[in-house]
C-alpha positions in Angstrom: -0.2 0.0 0.0 2.9 2.3 0.7 4.5 1.7 -2.9 1.3 2.5 -4.4 0.9 5.8 -2.4 4.4 6.8 -3.4 3.7 6.2 -7.1 0.7 8.3 -6.8 2.9 11.1 -5.2 5.3 11.1 -7.9 4.0 12.0 -11.4 6.1 11.5 -14.4 6.7 14.7 -16.3 7.6 14.7 -20.1 9.0 17.8 -21.5 8.9 18.4 -25.2 11.6 20.8 -26.5 11.2 22.4 -29.8 14.5 23.3 -31.7 14.9 26.5 -33.8 16.0 26.5 -37.3 19.7 27.9 -36.3 20.4 24.9 -34.1 22.1 21.7 -35.1 21.5 18.2 -33.8 23.8 15.3 -33.6 23.0 14.4 -37.2 24.4 17.7 -38.6 28.0 16.9 -37.1 28.5 13.8 -39.0 29.9 15.5 -42.2 32.5 17.1 -39.9 33.5 13.6 -39.0 33.8 12.5 -42.6 35.8 15.7 -43.5 38.2 15.1 -40.7 38.9 11.8 -41.9 39.3 12.8 -45.4 41.9 15.5 -44.6 43.8 12.8 -42.6 43.8 10.4 -45.4 45.1 13.2 -47.8 47.7 14.3 -45.5 49.0 10.6 -45.4 49.0 10.6 -49.2 51.1 13.7 -49.4 53.5 12.2 -46.8 54.0 8.9 -48.6 54.6 11.0 -52.0 57.1 13.1 -50.2 59.0 10.0 -48.9 59.1 8.5 -52.3 60.4 11.6 -54.1 63.3 12.1 -51.4 64.2 8.5 -51.8 64.4 8.9 -55.6 66.5 12.2 -55.2 68.9 10.4 -52.8 69.2 7.5 -55.4 70.1 10.0 -58.2 72.7 11.6 -56.0 74.1 8.2 -55.1 74.7 7.4 -58.8 76.4 10.6 -59.4 78.8 10.1 -56.6 80.2 7.0 -58.2 84.0 7.6 -57.8 85.4 8.9 -61.1 82.7 6.9 -63.0 84.5 3.7 -62.4 81.3 1.8 -61.8 79.6 3.0 -65.1 77.0 0.4 -66.0 75.1 1.2 -69.4 71.9 -0.4 -68.4 70.3 -3.0 -66.1 67.3 -0.9 -65.5 69.0 2.4 -64.7 67.1 5.5 -65.7 68.8 7.9 -68.3 69.9 11.2 -67.2 70.2 13.5 -70.2 72.3 16.6 -70.7 69.6 18.5 -68.9 70.1 16.4 -65.6 67.5 14.6 -63.7 64.8 16.9 -64.8 64.9 14.8 -68.2 65.3 17.7 -70.5 67.4 17.1 -73.7 68.3 20.8 -73.8 71.2 22.1 -72.0 70.4 25.2 -70.0 73.8 26.7 -70.7 73.9 28.6 -74.0 76.6 27.3 -76.5 78.7 30.4 -78.0 79.3 30.2 -81.6 82.9 31.1 -81.4 84.6 29.9 -78.2 83.2 30.0 -74.6 83.4 32.6 -72.0 86.7 31.7 -70.8 88.2 32.3 -74.2 86.7 35.6 -74.5 87.7 36.6 -71.0 91.4 35.4 -71.7 91.3 37.7 -74.8 90.4 40.7 -72.9 92.5 40.2 -69.8 95.5 38.4 -71.2 94.9 35.3 -68.8 95.7 31.9 -70.0 92.6 30.1 -71.3 92.2 26.7 -69.6 89.7 25.7 -72.3 92.0 26.7 -75.2 94.7 24.4 -76.9 97.4 25.6 -74.4 101.0 26.5 -75.1 102.7 24.7 -77.9 99.5 23.3 -79.2 99.3 25.4 -82.4 99.2 23.2 -85.7 101.6 23.8 -88.6 99.1 23.5 -91.3 95.5 23.9 -92.1 94.8 20.5 -93.7 96.1 17.0 -92.8 96.2 14.5 -95.4 99.4 12.3 -95.5 100.5 9.7 -92.9 103.2 12.1 -91.5 100.3 14.7 -91.1 98.4 12.3 -89.2 101.3 11.4 -86.9 101.7 15.2 -86.0 97.9 15.4 -85.3 98.0 12.3 -83.2 101.0 13.8 -81.0 98.9 17.1 -80.6 95.9 15.1 -79.4 97.7 12.9 -77.0 99.4 16.0 -75.5 96.1 17.4 -74.9 94.8 14.2 -73.1 97.8 14.3 -70.8 97.1 18.0 -70.0 93.7 17.1 -68.6 94.8 13.8 -67.0 93.2 11.5 -69.5 96.3 10.1 -71.2 95.2 6.5 -70.4 91.7 7.2 -72.0 93.0 8.3 -75.3 94.1 6.1 -78.2 94.7 7.2 -81.8 95.0 4.9 -85.0 96.2 6.1 -88.2 94.0 4.6 -91.0 93.7 4.9 -94.9 90.6 7.1 -94.1 92.1 9.4 -91.7 93.0 9.6 -87.9 90.9 7.5 -85.8 90.6 9.0 -82.1 89.2 6.7 -79.6 88.2 8.3 -76.2 87.1 5.5 -74.1 86.6 4.6 -70.4 88.9 2.7 -68.3 88.3 0.6 -65.1 89.6 3.6 -63.0 88.0 6.4 -64.8 84.9 6.9 -67.2 84.2 9.7 -69.6 80.6 10.2 -68.9 78.4 10.3 -65.7 76.8 6.8 -65.0 73.9 6.1 -67.4 74.0 9.7 -68.7 75.0 11.7 -71.7 76.6 14.3 -69.3 80.5 14.3 -69.5 82.5 14.3 -66.4 84.6 17.2 -65.7 88.0 16.0 -67.3 86.4 14.8 -70.3 84.4 18.2 -70.6 87.7 20.0 -70.4 89.3 17.8 -73.1 86.2 18.5 -75.6 86.5 22.2 -74.9 90.4 22.1 -75.7 89.6 20.1 -78.9 87.4 22.8 -80.1 90.0 25.4 -80.7 92.3 22.7 -82.3 89.6 21.8 -84.9 89.0 25.4 -85.6 92.5 25.6 -87.1 92.1 22.8 -89.6 89.6 22.3 -92.5 89.4 18.5 -92.1 85.9 17.1 -91.4 85.2 14.5 -88.9 82.7 11.7 -87.9 81.5 11.6 -84.2 80.5 8.1 -83.2 79.1 6.9 -79.9 79.7 3.5 -78.4 78.4 1.5 -75.4 79.2 -1.8 -73.9 76.9 -4.8 -74.3 74.9 -4.5 -71.0 71.2 -3.9 -71.8 68.4 -2.0 -70.2 65.7 -3.9 -68.2 62.9 -2.5 -70.4 63.4 -4.3 -73.9 60.3 -2.8 -75.6 60.9 -1.1 -78.9 60.2 2.4 -77.8 62.2 2.1 -74.4 65.4 4.0 -73.7 68.3 1.7 -75.1 72.1 1.7 -75.9 71.1 2.9 -79.3 69.6 6.1 -77.5 72.4 6.5 -75.1 75.2 6.1 -77.8 73.5 8.7 -79.9 72.9 11.1 -77.0 76.6 10.9 -76.0 77.7 11.5 -79.6 75.5 14.5 -79.9 76.9 15.8 -76.5 80.4 15.5 -77.7 79.5 17.6 -80.7 77.8 20.2 -78.5 80.9 20.7 -76.2 83.2 20.6 -79.2 81.2 23.5 -80.4 81.3 25.2 -77.0 85.1 25.1 -77.4 85.1 27.1 -80.7 84.8 24.4 -83.3 83.0 25.3 -86.5 79.7 23.5 -87.1 80.7 22.7 -90.6 83.6 20.5 -89.2 81.1 17.8 -88.2 80.1 15.6 -91.3 78.2 12.8 -89.3 77.0 12.2 -85.8 76.2 8.4 -85.2 75.4 6.2 -82.4 76.3 2.6 -82.8 75.1 1.3 -79.4 77.3 -2.1 -78.7 77.5 -3.3 -82.4 81.2 -2.5 -82.8 83.2 -3.6 -79.5 87.0 -3.0 -79.5 87.3 -5.8 -76.9 85.6 -8.6 -78.6 86.5 -11.1 -75.8 84.6 -9.2 -73.3 81.9 -7.0 -74.8 81.0 -5.5 -71.2 84.6 -4.1 -70.8 85.1 -0.5 -70.1 87.0 0.3 -73.2 83.9 -0.4 -75.3 82.1 2.5 -73.8 83.8 5.3 -75.9 83.5 8.2 -78.2 85.4 8.1 -81.5 86.4 10.8 -83.7 87.5 9.9 -87.2 89.3 13.1 -88.8 88.8 12.4 -92.5 91.1 12.9 -95.5 89.5 15.3 -98.0 88.9 12.2 -100.4 87.1 10.1 -97.7 84.9 13.1 -96.6 84.1 13.6 -100.4 83.2 10.0 -100.7 80.8 10.0 -97.6 79.2 13.2 -98.7 78.5 11.7 -102.1 77.2 8.6 -100.4 74.5 10.3 -98.6 74.2 13.3 -100.8 72.5 13.8 -104.3 74.0 11.5 -107.0 76.0 13.5 -109.6 77.9 11.0 -111.7 75.9 7.9 -113.2 77.1 4.9 -114.8 75.0 2.5 -117.0 74.1 -0.7 -115.3 74.8 -2.9 -118.4 78.1 -2.9 -120.3 78.7 -2.3 -124.2 79.0 -6.0 -124.7 75.6 -7.0 -123.4 72.8 -7.2 -126.1 69.6 -5.9 -125.1 67.6 -6.5 -128.4 64.8 -8.9 -128.9 65.0 -11.7 -131.4 62.9 -11.5 -134.5 59.4 -13.2 -134.6 60.6 -16.2 -136.9 63.3 -17.2 -134.3 60.7 -17.1 -131.5 58.2 -19.1 -133.5 61.0 -21.7 -134.1 62.0 -21.7 -130.3 58.5 -22.2 -129.4 58.1 -25.3 -131.8 61.3 -26.9 -130.4 60.0 -26.5 -126.8 56.6 -28.1 -127.9 58.2 -31.0 -129.6 60.3 -31.7 -126.5 57.3 -31.8 -124.3 55.6 -34.4 -126.8 
C-alpha cells in the first residue's frame, strides 16, 4: 500500500523541447567527422609521396657520386639522365657560344691563359692534314692534350687510310660520362672544349661516333630507352661541347650512335673500353666519298656494259624456239 501511495505522489513529467532553425542536432555534425577523416587520409598520401620523391633524389645523388665514374653501367634498369640532368630535358640550360666559350673571351680581354684553349705549344703547322706524316703530327697533339687534362690512359689514336681515328674510352679507373648519362664528367668536358679550338685551325671534317658496352636495359620494348639512344645522345653531347670550345659547325660531317655493335674488346663486350666516343678525322677524299654516299647523285654509270645485247630476237626465231619446246614436251 505504501508503494502505491508513493507512485501516486510522484507523477512522470515529459517535457517536449522544440528546436529553432539555427540549431544543429547530432546528425548535423556527421559531415565534420567525414571531412576530418578525408583530410587525414589526404595528409597521409602527401607524406608518402614526399618520402618516395626524397628516396628517388637520394638514389640519383648516389649514382652521381660513383667515384670517377669507375662503376659505369650502361643499363640494367638504370634511368637515363640526359644533358639537362635529372629533370629529363634534352636541352642544356647553358647557351653554346658560336665562337669559343666565355673563358676564351675573358682570356682575350685580360691576357689570362685560357684553360679551355689548346694551351702552349698546341698550335698546328698547317690547315689541312692528309698524309701519314700529317696524321702522326695531329696524333701527337691530341695525346698531349689528353695528358694535360689527365686522360692520357683514356685516349688512343690509330692512323687509317680514311684518316686519324681517335678513341676516347672508359677505363676501369675512370669513365668519360656520368653513369647512365650523356653528361660528360669534368675532365672529359675540359678535353672536348680544348679540342674545339684545335679543330677550328684545320679544315678536315670528322665523324663523331658513340659506342656503349653490351649491358642492356631492363625494359626491352621497342620504344624504351636503350643503348642506341644512349650512344646517340653521348655523340651529340660530344658535338655540343666541341662547338662550345670553338669548333665550327661545318667541321662535323656525321654524328652516329652505334650502341654495342662495334666493340673494340671482342673477348669481353662488357669491358670498360667498349664505352667510348670516337672521332674520325677524315682525309679530303674520304670526306668527299661520304658526302657523295648520302647526298644527291652526281655521276651516273650504266648498269649494263657495251658487250651486253638488249635487243629482242625476230618473230621467226621466236616461233622456231616455241616449236622446239613443244616437240620436246611431246
